[in-house]
C-alpha distance (Angstrom), angle and dihedral (degrees) to the residues before:
residue distance angle dihedral
M1 . . .
T2 3.80 . .
T3 3.77 115.8 .
V4 3.76 132.0 -148.7
S5 3.79 113.5 -142.0
G6 3.76 132.9 -154.4
D7 3.79 124.1 114.5
F8 3.82 85.1 -15.4
E9 3.78 137.0 -6.7
L10 3.78 129.8 -88.8
T11 3.78 121.1 -168.3
M12 3.78 123.5 -145.6
D13 3.80 87.8 -113.5
E14 3.81 89.5 56.8
L15 3.79 91.7 47.6
R16 3.81 89.8 50.1
A17 3.82 90.6 51.5
V18 3.81 91.1 51.4
A19 3.80 91.6 45.9
R20 3.83 90.4 48.9
F21 3.82 90.3 52.7
A22 3.82 91.8 51.0
L23 3.80 92.6 41.8
Q24 3.80 93.3 56.3
S25 3.80 90.0 60.8
A26 3.80 94.9 41.6
E27 3.79 91.9 52.4
E28 3.81 90.5 52.2
V29 3.81 94.0 56.7
L30 3.80 102.1 32.4
P31 3.84 90.8 94.7
V32 3.82 88.6 60.2
F33 3.80 89.8 62.5
E34 3.79 94.9 39.8
A35 3.80 93.1 51.3
V36 3.80 91.8 64.3
H37 3.81 101.4 26.9
V38 3.80 100.6 43.6
D39 3.80 94.7 162.7
D40 3.80 97.4 48.7
A41 3.80 111.2 89.7
R42 3.82 97.0 170.9
P43 3.83 97.6 102.4
R44 3.82 91.2 45.4
A45 3.81 89.7 51.6
A46 3.82 89.1 53.1
V47 3.81 91.4 50.0
E48 3.80 90.2 49.2
A49 3.82 91.2 49.0
A50 3.80 90.0 50.1
R51 3.81 90.2 48.1
A52 3.81 91.2 51.7
F53 3.81 90.9 53.2
V54 3.81 93.1 44.7
D55 3.80 89.8 49.9
G56 3.80 91.7 56.7
E57 3.77 107.8 -87.7
R58 3.79 117.6 134.5
R59 3.76 116.7 -93.1
T60 3.76 108.3 -108.6
K61 3.74 142.2 164.6
L62 3.82 86.0 -75.1
Q63 3.81 92.3 78.1
R64 3.81 92.1 49.0
V65 3.80 95.9 46.0
T66 3.80 95.8 45.2
S67 3.80 90.8 45.7
L68 3.80 91.5 54.8
D69 3.80 90.7 45.5
A70 3.81 92.2 51.1
H71 3.79 90.4 49.8
R72 3.82 88.8 51.7
A73 3.80 88.5 51.5
A74 3.80 88.3 51.5
R75 3.81 91.6 54.5
E76 3.81 89.9 50.0
A77 3.82 96.5 46.2
D78 3.78 116.5 113.0
S79 3.80 100.1 -140.5
E80 3.78 136.4 44.4
P81 3.82 94.8 -118.9
A82 3.82 91.5 51.5
R83 3.83 91.3 46.3
L84 3.78 91.7 50.7
A85 3.81 92.9 46.4
A86 3.81 92.3 51.5
R87 3.79 90.9 46.0
A88 3.82 90.6 51.3
A89 3.81 88.6 53.9
G90 3.79 90.7 51.0
D91 3.79 91.3 47.2
A92 3.80 91.1 52.2
A93 3.80 91.5 54.8
S94 3.79 93.6 44.0
A95 3.81 92.3 51.7
A96 3.81 86.8 81.0
Y97 3.80 86.3 69.4
L98 3.79 99.8 46.3
H99 3.81 105.3 154.6
P100 3.81 119.1 -127.4
I101 3.79 92.3 -134.1
A102 3.79 120.9 121.5
K103 3.80 97.2 -119.0
A104 3.77 124.6 129.3
T105 3.80 90.9 -134.9
Q106 3.81 89.2 69.3
V107 3.81 90.0 65.3
G108 3.80 88.0 73.9
H109 3.80 89.2 66.7
I110 3.79 88.2 59.1
L111 3.82 102.6 38.9
R112 3.81 112.2 16.6
A113 3.82 95.9 85.4
T114 3.79 89.3 56.5
A115 3.80 93.4 45.5
S116 3.81 89.5 48.7
A117 3.81 91.3 51.0
A118 3.81 90.2 49.9
R119 3.80 90.5 51.6
V120 3.81 91.1 48.7
A121 3.81 88.8 53.8
E122 3.80 90.9 49.8
L123 3.80 92.0 51.4
R124 3.79 92.5 47.3
A125 3.83 88.7 52.1
G126 3.81 94.0 55.3
D127 3.82 94.6 -85.4
D128 3.80 92.4 -57.9
P129 3.83 109.3 169.6
A130 3.80 91.8 -161.4
V131 3.80 89.4 66.8
G132 3.81 91.8 55.3
L133 3.78 92.5 46.5
A134 3.79 90.4 51.2
L135 3.80 90.4 53.1
I136 3.79 91.2 48.1
E137 3.80 88.2 54.1
E138 3.82 91.2 49.0
A139 3.80 89.4 51.0
R140 3.79 90.8 49.2
Q141 3.78 89.3 54.6
R142 3.81 94.2 49.2
A143 3.80 95.1 46.7
T144 3.77 108.6 111.5
P145 3.80 123.4 -135.3
T146 3.81 86.5 -108.9
V147 3.81 92.5 57.6
I148 3.81 91.0 46.5
G149 3.79 91.1 47.5
V150 3.81 91.9 51.9
L151 3.81 91.5 46.3
N152 3.80 90.9 53.1
R153 3.81 90.8 60.4
Y154 3.80 88.9 67.6
P155 3.80 132.2 67.5
L156 3.80 117.8 -102.5
A157 3.80 116.8 -70.2
P158 3.78 113.3 -92.7
T159 3.79 111.3 -97.0
G160 3.76 105.0 -111.4
R161 3.76 129.3 -150.6
S162 3.78 94.0 -143.7
R163 3.77 122.8 79.9
T164 3.82 88.9 -114.1
G165 3.80 90.0 53.4
R166 3.78 91.2 50.2
L167 3.80 91.1 49.0
M168 3.80 89.4 51.4
S169 3.82 90.4 51.3
L170 3.81 90.7 49.7
L171 3.79 91.3 50.5
D172 3.80 91.2 46.7
A173 3.81 92.5 52.1
S174 3.80 93.3 46.0
L175 3.80 93.4 49.9
R176 3.78 92.8 48.7
R177 3.81 88.7 54.9
D178 3.82 86.0 57.6
R179 3.80 91.8 56.6
P180 3.82 110.1 162.8
């Protein structure tokens, strides 16, 4: 399988595993965006581009373009849950282009969609942190050894000030404890 080199190598199979992990979260929260922005198909297009890559199609400009478009939709969304849902969709598409460079910022391409989905769930439950923590635990359990192995090639996620950033840091720490 073709590899992508930088500070280390990533195979296409590894990139697909990371994209699948992000996609699972993005698919869960996409309806949150679509319920309030019925005429904006950009996040759905990003999810579909991520799905195509995960299902074996070559990564192409489609993942990059739809990712950027979904992130634009996130900036334009009128509520935090909708913004986070659109951003998760963009993150799922961009996971196909995770860079093999040992920078903490790259961890967001692996984990931010899941942290965003957990925050959406918290907000929809009246800002209940227990709901987000439960979703972080579910994500930890569904993370494959491949995803954990890729994550462990990177430095720790940056500690964020936002609740989403803190959820991402919690997920990062819990997955590293599960090192294969």
